[in-house]
C-alpha positions, 0 to 999 in steps of 0.5 A: 500500500505504501509503495503504491502511495509513494508511486502515485506521489512520484507520478503527481510530482512529475506531471505537475513539476517543472518542464525538466521533470515533465520531459524526463518523465515523457522520455522515460515513459516512451522508452519504457513503453517501446522496450517491452514491445520491441523486446517481445516482438524480437523475442517472439520472432526469434523464438519462432525461428529457432523452434522452426529451425529445431523442427526442420533439423529434426525432420531432416535427421529423420528423413536422412536416417529413413533414406539411409535405411531404404538404401540399405535394404534396396542395396541388399536386394540388388546384391542378392539379385546379382548373386542369384544370376551368377553362374556360381549360384545357379550351378550350386543350386543345380548341384545341390538339387541333383544331390538331393534327388540322387540321395533321397530314398522317398518323398520325405527323405531328409537332406543328408549334410554329413556325407563326404559328397556333400562336404566336397560340394560344400567346400567347392560352393562356400568360398563364393558366398563366404567371401561376400560375407567377409567383404560385408562384415556383419557388424557394419552390414548386418549380413549374418548368413546366406541360404540356398533353398530348394524351389521344389522341396523347400529344403535349406540345402546350403548356408554359408555359415553352416547354421543350425537350420542347414538341411531343414525342411520348411514344408514339414519340419519345425520351421514350417511356421517360421519367418523363413518359411513365410519368405520362401512361400512369398518368393515362390508365389510372386517370383520376385524379391520379398522381405519379411519383418524381424522376428525371434528366429527359433534355431538362433533364438535371436531377432532375424530379418530375411530377404530373398530372391528367386533363382529362375530356371527355364520357363521362369520356373523357380529352381531355388531361393537365395536368402539373406539372413540379417541382424539388427547391427546395420539398422542400429548403426543407422538409428543409433547415432545422435551426434548430429542433433544433440546429446539427448536425441533418440531415433528408433524404429517401431513395428505394427506390434508397437515393438522396437525394431532398433536399439533405443539409445536410452536403454542399456539392454537390447530393446529389439522386439522387447520394448513396446512404444505405444505413443501418439507419434508412433500411432500416427506414423503407423497410420501413414501420417508424417509430422512434427510436434510436442508429444509425451514419450514412453517415459511420459516426458515431453519431447519434440518428436518428428515421425513418419512411416519408413515406406518399406511396403511402398518401396519398389523392388523390396516386396515387403508386406509390412512397414515401420514407424521412423521416430526421431525425438529430442528433449524439449528443454534441450531443443529450446535451450537457445530460446531460453538463452535468447530470452535472458539476452533480450531482458539484459539488453532491455535493461541496458537500453532503459538505463541509456534512455534515462540518461539520454532523457536527462541530457535532452530535457536539459537542452530543451528546458534551459532555453525555454525558461530564459525565453519565459522570463523575457516574455514575462517582462514583455507582458508587463509592458516593457517592450525595451527588453531584448531577446538573446540571440540564439545559435540553435537551428532547432525548434527552440531557436526558431521560437526565440527568433519568432518572439524577437520578431514579435517584440519588434513588430509590437514596438512598430505597431504601438508607435503607429497606434500612438500616431493614429490616436492623435489623428483620431482625436483631431478627426473626431471634431471634423466628423461631428461638423460633417454629420450636422451638415449631413443631417440638414441635407437629409431633411431636405431630401426627405421632403423631396422624396415624399413628393416623388412618392405621390407622383410614382403612385399615380403613374403606377395606377395608370400603368395598372389600368393599361395592363388590364386593357392589354389583357382584354385585347390579348384575350380577344385576340386568342379567341380570334386565333381559335376561330380562324384555326377552326375556319382553316380546318373546315376549309381544309376538310371541304377541299379534301371532300371536293377532291374525293368527289372529283375522284368519284366522278372520274371513276363514274365516267370511266365506268360509263365509258366501259358500259358504252364499249360493252354496248357496242360489243352487244351490237356486234353480237346481235348482228351475228345473231341477225345473220344467223337468223337470216341463214336459218330462215333461208335454210328452213325455206330450202328444207321446205322445198326439199320436203315438198319434193320428197312427198310423203317421206318429207313430211317430218322434215317439213315440220322440222323446217317449219319449226326452224323458220319459227325460231329464226323469226323469233330470233329476228324479232328478239334481235330487233327488240334488243337493238331498240333497247341498246339504242335507248341505252346508248342515248342515256350512256352518252347523256351520263357521260356528258353529265359526268364530264360537266360534274367533273369540271364543276368539281374541279372548279369547286376544288380550286375555289376551296383551295383559294378560300383555304389560302385566304383563311390561312392568311387570315389565320396568320394575320390573326395569330400575329395580332394575338402575339402582338397583343400578348407582347403588349400585355407582357410589356404592360405587366413588366411596366406595372411591375417596374413601376411597383418596384420603383414605387417600393424603391422610392418608399424604401429610399424615403424610409432610409432617408428618414432613418438617416435623419434619425441616425445622424443625431446618433452619429453625432453622439457617436463622434463625441464618444469616438473622441473620448475613445481616442483619449482612452487609447492615448492613455493605454499606449502611454503604458508601453515603453518603446 
């Protein structure tokens, strides 16, 4: 509580104290605010970088070991495939197979490894494989032994190290369910290189991994299987070294049964197929995932772990039906030791910067506050009216130097302005009396102007009334003109309609005349037809007469023909009579047609005359409409002009009234101006007293 109270008092003194204290406090607070922020940001950025570097380094270590392991297995397969294709291997397989076929007494006969013949064969075959094993020393390569297994009988016919399983029958013996038998069956089935996982091999009672390749004969038949038995030595050397990442780094392999496939650096005893590792990182790797993070290891310690599957079952050419989890882990404290060291270093640097900031704050505050205090004393003298005080010359080029120069310029300007004000006050006193006299003269002139403006106002009012009457009359004339325009427009429209109808009648009369002409032409055609009928009747009559004569000559036999001739004569007479009647009708029709044609021609001429008269009447009415419309526009213009004159006169009347009012106000204001002039003289005396307070 006392500490908090003391801190509050210290802050209050810094805030309410001198400029020196305030500047120091400000610099210190600004530095104190920046140091933690900059320090935190720097530390956070460096921490992220160091952590990522540790993760990347661990990932690289894991990938390096994993790739080395895959290269080791692929190299072993290449060696086996090369040996399987050599004449020595093929010859050995054929020789041993023939030996077994020669010595067996039944299908279940055992492979004899104690005969002199076998010993001789073994002595001749073994140097080739023995030299390979000697070249690849077991502690560095992990190659324990090389097997030749019969492709037909499944018998272990040869081992370079004469292991206990030499001569064993993989199909019927004790090794039927062993990992070696599993490898043998895989190679026979696929005819490709195969690989089986580590397991405790019973004949040796220790972990063993088998890799095998087929020895192919004619027709791709598997004559035998060449097998490499491998121990954990090479794998332990790959996953055992930790010098690259740190003293507490551990790298190991775990199978799907969660048992170790390599020796753990943290355990003294053999951990191969004995120690179980069931951590989250191992589970993720066995599920085919890769990643890096903080996990709990098998000893419940927090470690930085990098995990991924080895990829044995995906490696082309291995033929593995299993995979392992590759794990690389390092103690979190050791992995992030550089981060903690960086944190301590940042704190130390922050304290040093804070101390330097306080020292710099005192120096800068002193250089700022001393000139300010000196300027404050001079400004206080100026405030008391002593303009003779001189501002000391500043050689500084910063803002304080600029401030001192500005204050010095201000004092000089004040001296000049006070001198000018003094002169102005003297002039103001002398001018005040002159203004008073002038105001009196203006008052008298304003009274005369006011009476004249009253008479002008009366005259303008009479003029406004006369203009208003003229405007009303102009409106009446404009209204009548608009009605005339409407009437003229209606007459023009009626004339246009009449002209249009006369033209239509003319067209109808013309069409009727054409129809009558065609009727006349048809009458002539009928006359021609009637003439033909008349000729036919005459010929028929003549024929009837001839027929009667011939009938009379014929006597009794011509009576019937005479009757026919008589009927023909009657028909001819009727045709002649009908033709004459039709001719008379056509004559009457021709007369009426001619009359109609003449009437139609006269009607057309009359209609044409009516059309011309209608056109002339339309042109006259249109001219009248144009004249009336022009008169209407003129009347509208007169009306607008009258309205504008009326408005102008109203404005003049209002303006004169305003001028009259203004003059009246000027008359009343003149007296006020006279009293103001007196007060101005008094003010000049007061200003003189005020100016005399300053010493220049």
